[in-house]
N, C-alpha and C positions, 0 to 999 in steps of 0.2 A: 045120419043119426049120430054118428060119432063126432062129427064136426060141431054140432050144436053143443054137445057135452064139453068139448074143448073150449068153446067160446064161453060157456057158463063158468068153467073153472078159472079162466083168465079174469073174468069180471069179479069172481069171488076172491081171487088172489089180490086184485087191485084194492078192494075194499079192506082186506085184512092188513094191507100195508098202512092204511090210514088209521084204522082202528084194530090194532093187533090184539089178539087174545092172550098172548104169552108174556106181555109186559104190562106194567101198571098204566092205566089210561093217561095219567099225568105226563107220561113220556111220549105220547103219540103226537104226530104232526098235526092232526086235526085239533087236538086240545090246545097245543102251544100256538097254533096259528091264530086262535082267538085272541091271545094276548098281543100278538103282532098287530092285528086289526084294531084292537082297542087303542094301542099306542099311535097308530097311523091316524086315528080320528082326531087326535089332539092338535096336530099341526097340518098344514097343507102339504109339506114335503119334508123329508128327512134325509140327511146323509146316512149311509148304511151303518157306520159305526155309532153315530148318534142315536139312531133308531135302536140298535142293539143295546146301548146303554140304558135307554128308556125302557125297553122290554124287560131287562133283567132286574130293574128295580121292583117290578111287579111279580115276576116269575123267573126263578133261576133256571137257565137252560144253556146248554153248550152252544158255541158258535156254529158248529155243523148242523145242529137241530134248527137253529135260527135260519140258516141259509136254506135248509130243506123247506121250512115254512114259507119263506119268501118265494122259492121256486113253485110251491104248490099254489100260493096265492096268485102268482103270475099266470100260471096255467088256467086258473079259474077266472081270470080277468078281474081280480079284486084289487091287485096292486100292480104298479107299472113303474118303469124308470122314465123320468121326464128328460127333456133335452139337456139339462144340467147334470144328469147322472144321479139325481136324487130319487128316492122312492116316495111314491104318493099313491093314494087310493084312486082307483078308476071311478069315473063319474057315471 
């Protein structure tokens, strides 16, 4: 019985990281990831720095937040690196 409670707490903790309640939602990875996806839809592939430049024209975010967004999108199989080392949307 205790083990199921621990599992629930871990799942709840993971959700809080994406949608934290102690910061403004505009600073969450979930929210900022939407701007990265929107920029990725414009071109077939982007160099990482070019993609960052495209994203910050729409939404100001720090580079570490941008990298966390890319990591999250990669884990969800939304974005990937192609053979040239460029970022593109998964099909």
